Backbone bond lengths (Angstrom), bond angles and torsions (degrees), N, CA, C in turn:
res aa  C-N    CA-C-N  psi(-1)  N-CA   C-N-CA  omega(-1)  CA-C   N-CA-C  phi
1 M - - - 1.439 - - 1.533 108.75 -
2 L 1.293 116.17 127.26 1.453 121.01 -177.91 1.522 113.50 -78.60
3 F 1.301 116.29 -39.78 1.457 119.90 -176.08 1.517 110.24 -115.99
4 K 1.302 114.46 132.35 1.462 119.95 176.59 1.513 108.51 -110.81
5 K 1.312 114.69 145.04 1.457 118.62 176.07 1.509 109.34 -74.99
6 K 1.312 114.51 137.85 1.462 119.24 174.70 1.529 108.28 -72.78
7 P 1.322 116.52 141.11 1.457 116.95 175.87 1.525 109.79 -63.88
8 K 1.313 115.53 142.13 1.454 120.57 -178.75 1.518 109.91 -68.65
9 Q 1.324 116.17 126.92 1.454 119.89 176.40 1.519 108.24 -87.54
10 E 1.316 114.41 127.17 1.450 120.72 179.73 1.521 109.75 -73.51
11 K 1.325 116.09 135.71 1.460 120.28 177.90 1.527 108.79 -96.29
12 P 1.336 116.99 142.14 1.458 119.24 179.84 1.531 111.65 -68.16
13 D 1.327 115.57 147.64 1.468 120.92 174.78 1.530 109.85 -70.03
14 A 1.328 116.09 -32.93 1.461 122.17 178.80 1.516 107.93 -157.80
15 F 1.327 116.02 157.58 1.457 119.45 171.57 1.525 108.58 -145.86
16 Y 1.316 113.77 150.38 1.452 121.47 -178.33 1.526 108.43 -132.05
17 V 1.324 115.98 141.45 1.460 121.41 178.51 1.530 108.19 -118.01
18 Y 1.326 114.60 126.24 1.461 121.78 -179.69 1.529 108.35 -120.81
19 T 1.315 116.22 153.08 1.457 121.43 173.60 1.518 107.97 -95.48
20 Q 1.317 115.96 134.50 1.470 122.26 179.59 1.533 109.58 -52.05
21 T 1.331 117.28 127.22 1.466 120.64 178.24 1.524 109.79 -79.23
22 E 1.328 115.85 161.41 1.458 120.68 -179.11 1.517 112.81 -73.13
23 N 1.348 117.26 -31.37 1.463 120.58 178.77 1.521 109.23 -145.10
24 Y 1.306 116.44 -177.70 1.463 120.14 -178.53 1.530 111.88 -128.44
25 K 1.318 116.83 26.74 1.461 120.06 177.34 1.528 109.70 -66.11
26 G 1.326 115.81 129.89 1.455 121.07 -179.44 1.512 113.97 81.29
27 F 1.325 117.96 5.71 1.456 122.06 -179.71 1.534 109.15 -95.87
28 K 1.317 115.47 158.95 1.463 121.78 170.45 1.526 107.29 -102.04
29 R 1.337 116.78 162.61 1.463 120.14 -173.89 1.528 110.67 -127.61
30 I 1.331 114.92 142.99 1.447 121.58 172.17 1.521 108.26 -135.43
31 K 1.328 115.84 139.35 1.457 121.01 176.09 1.535 107.40 -83.63
32 L 1.315 115.75 132.22 1.463 120.14 179.63 1.513 110.16 -81.98
33 S 1.315 115.97 143.30 1.462 121.99 179.17 1.527 109.19 -83.55
34 S 1.340 115.52 130.64 1.457 120.10 177.83 1.522 111.29 -142.03
35 Y 1.312 117.92 -0.45 1.453 123.56 -172.12 1.530 112.41 -55.46
36 G 1.301 116.09 119.20 1.462 121.78 175.90 1.517 115.85 74.11
37 Y 1.326 118.82 1.80 1.454 121.43 -179.82 1.529 107.56 -102.29
38 Q 1.308 115.83 101.46 1.460 121.74 -171.16 1.523 114.40 -57.32
39 P 1.354 120.04 -42.34 1.472 118.13 177.92 1.542 112.92 -57.97
40 A 1.332 117.19 -37.21 1.479 120.01 178.71 1.523 110.44 -72.31
41 L 1.317 117.94 -40.13 1.465 120.99 178.92 1.527 110.43 -62.49
42 D 1.325 116.10 -41.49 1.477 120.53 177.25 1.514 110.97 -66.04
43 G 1.344 117.07 -41.85 1.455 121.50 179.66 1.521 112.19 -63.39
44 I 1.324 116.59 -41.52 1.470 120.88 178.30 1.524 110.02 -63.28
45 R 1.323 116.20 -41.40 1.470 119.99 179.28 1.532 110.73 -61.91
46 R 1.341 117.51 -42.40 1.469 120.55 179.59 1.535 111.71 -70.62
47 L 1.328 117.21 -36.56 1.462 120.74 -177.35 1.524 113.14 -78.80
48 A 1.321 117.51 -17.49 1.475 121.51 -176.74 1.523 111.62 -59.17
49 D 1.313 118.08 -36.63 1.464 121.41 -177.65 1.524 112.63 -100.76
50 A 1.322 117.23 -0.05 1.468 120.20 -176.79 1.525 111.47 -84.29
51 D 1.319 115.12 148.71 1.456 121.12 173.40 1.532 106.90 -86.48
52 L 1.317 116.31 112.43 1.456 120.88 -176.13 1.532 113.39 -92.80
53 S 1.311 117.64 9.70 1.465 121.09 179.11 1.524 109.89 -58.51
54 G 1.321 116.13 123.13 1.454 121.12 178.99 1.509 115.11 72.83
55 A 1.330 118.02 8.62 1.469 121.51 -178.59 1.525 110.98 -70.18
56 D 1.332 115.76 150.41 1.458 121.16 174.06 1.523 108.46 -89.11
57 I 1.328 115.34 123.06 1.465 121.74 179.91 1.513 107.08 -106.32
58 K 1.321 116.21 120.36 1.460 121.83 -177.60 1.521 109.21 -102.38
59 I 1.312 116.13 131.66 1.463 122.47 175.53 1.508 107.31 -117.80
60 S 1.345 116.23 112.38 1.466 122.48 179.94 1.520 108.51 -101.94
61 V 1.336 116.80 123.04 1.449 122.31 -176.35 1.521 109.69 -101.62
62 F 1.327 115.67 125.10 1.458 123.05 179.98 1.526 109.79 -114.00
63 G 1.316 117.37 142.59 1.461 122.12 176.65 1.514 109.53 -103.80
64 G 1.303 115.70 -135.47 1.461 120.56 176.92 1.526 113.37 77.15
65 D 1.332 115.06 -150.01 1.463 121.14 -175.78 1.520 113.12 -69.07
66 S 1.316 117.43 -29.20 1.473 120.96 -178.89 1.533 109.74 -131.49
67 P 1.353 116.71 82.41 1.467 120.14 -179.20 1.517 111.62 -60.42
68 R 1.328 115.26 133.18 1.456 120.89 -175.49 1.523 109.38 -160.77
69 A 1.335 114.34 166.07 1.468 121.41 174.26 1.521 107.03 -129.14
70 V 1.317 116.59 127.96 1.461 122.12 -179.42 1.526 108.03 -102.05
71 V 1.334 115.09 127.09 1.456 121.67 -178.19 1.527 108.15 -102.21
72 S 1.331 116.45 129.80 1.462 120.20 -178.74 1.521 111.07 -144.50
73 V 1.324 114.14 158.14 1.464 122.41 173.47 1.516 105.16 -127.01
74 G 1.320 116.31 114.09 1.468 119.26 -174.08 1.510 109.00 62.18
75 K 1.334 116.23 -128.74 1.471 119.77 179.45 1.527 112.22 -93.70
76 D 1.326 117.39 0.22 1.461 121.86 -177.33 1.525 111.16 -93.59
77 I 1.329 115.72 121.49 1.459 121.79 176.26 1.520 108.49 -82.35
78 A 1.335 116.27 131.16 1.464 120.86 179.24 1.521 111.94 -97.37
79 G 1.320 117.56 -22.78 1.458 120.52 179.91 1.511 112.07 154.97
80 T 1.336 114.38 -176.23 1.450 122.46 -174.64 1.522 110.64 -126.87
81 I 1.323 115.82 144.08 1.459 122.06 171.18 1.519 106.09 -110.99
82 W 1.326 116.66 119.96 1.469 121.74 -179.49 1.530 109.25 -92.58
83 Q 1.323 116.17 140.95 1.461 121.11 -177.89 1.529 111.61 -58.08
84 H 1.318 117.58 -40.95 1.465 121.08 -175.94 1.519 113.26 -68.86
85 S 1.329 118.19 -14.49 1.468 120.17 -177.88 1.534 113.38 -114.02
86 F 1.329 117.52 10.07 1.463 120.88 -177.05 1.520 109.44 -136.48
87 D 1.342 116.75 110.79 1.464 120.42 -175.88 1.526 113.49 -70.08
88 K 1.316 119.31 -16.73 1.475 122.64 178.98 1.530 111.56 -101.53
89 F 1.337 117.28 21.52 1.463 120.12 -176.77 1.528 112.01 -60.14
90 S 1.332 117.96 -38.74 1.469 119.70 -179.16 1.535 110.80 -65.22
91 A 1.320 117.61 -35.63 1.474 120.27 176.21 1.527 110.15 -65.88
92 L 1.319 116.06 -40.57 1.466 120.78 177.73 1.520 110.43 -63.78
93 K 1.325 115.78 -45.98 1.464 122.24 -178.44 1.531 112.22 -63.40
94 N 1.322 116.38 -34.73 1.464 121.18 -176.23 1.524 113.66 -94.31
95 G 1.323 117.90 9.19 1.468 121.06 175.70 1.508 114.20 75.85
96 K 1.330 118.38 22.10 1.468 122.41 -179.37 1.526 113.11 -84.10
97 V 1.330 117.44 -6.92 1.463 121.01 176.72 1.523 107.62 -78.20
98 S 1.335 115.92 125.69 1.472 119.25 -173.96 1.524 113.65 -93.74
99 A 1.344 118.04 -27.10 1.464 120.10 -177.86 1.525 109.44 -156.31
100 V 1.330 116.12 150.42 1.463 121.04 178.77 1.529 110.39 -139.76
101 R 1.333 113.54 159.08 1.465 121.86 173.53 1.508 106.61 -142.39
102 L 1.332 116.77 130.72 1.460 123.00 178.85 1.513 109.35 -105.95
103 E 1.320 115.98 130.88 1.460 120.29 176.80 1.521 109.23 -133.97
104 I 1.330 115.58 142.69 1.458 123.13 176.31 1.522 106.45 -108.17
105 R 1.325 116.58 122.06 1.470 121.78 -179.60 1.519 109.47 -134.45
106 D 1.312 116.18 123.70 1.473 122.22 176.29 1.536 112.64 50.72
107 G 1.325 116.70 41.41 1.458 121.30 176.50 1.509 115.34 81.26
108 D 1.315 118.18 5.95 1.467 122.28 177.28 1.517 109.45 -120.02
109 A 1.341 115.46 150.57 1.457 121.28 179.00 1.523 109.41 -104.46
110 Y 1.328 115.39 136.39 1.460 122.04 178.47 1.514 109.02 -125.17
111 L 1.319 115.64 138.40 1.456 121.18 176.35 1.527 107.83 -111.86
112 F 1.328 115.94 120.87 1.451 122.39 173.98 1.532 105.24 -95.36
113 Y 1.317 116.88 132.68 1.466 120.31 -174.27 1.525 110.23 -137.88
114 K 1.327 114.88 153.98 1.466 121.76 176.66 1.526 107.18 -128.76
115 V 1.328 115.67 126.20 1.475 121.54 179.65 1.503 109.25 -100.13
């Protein structure tokens, strides 16, 4: 076969862009899932040494069979938040999160958020 169909890229149901906050006082924290997902592992490695001051953090919310939110900075994916493991997922999905801070610690990505 000469031509192969490209796999369909899923479009997010919603996305939100936040500016990295200066601190995380009064915020709650969630560890982002990246286990075995090479694009996220590569993104974490690149973001570990980056200065994220004033960075735009994009959260893309997907529905369907596996509801999730993908956190990224530029083209680098930092990890995923799965609906089944996050009790504030509906607030995230509906844009009720007012501020976020992304930090990379010991090879893991953490999202600090304020609802």
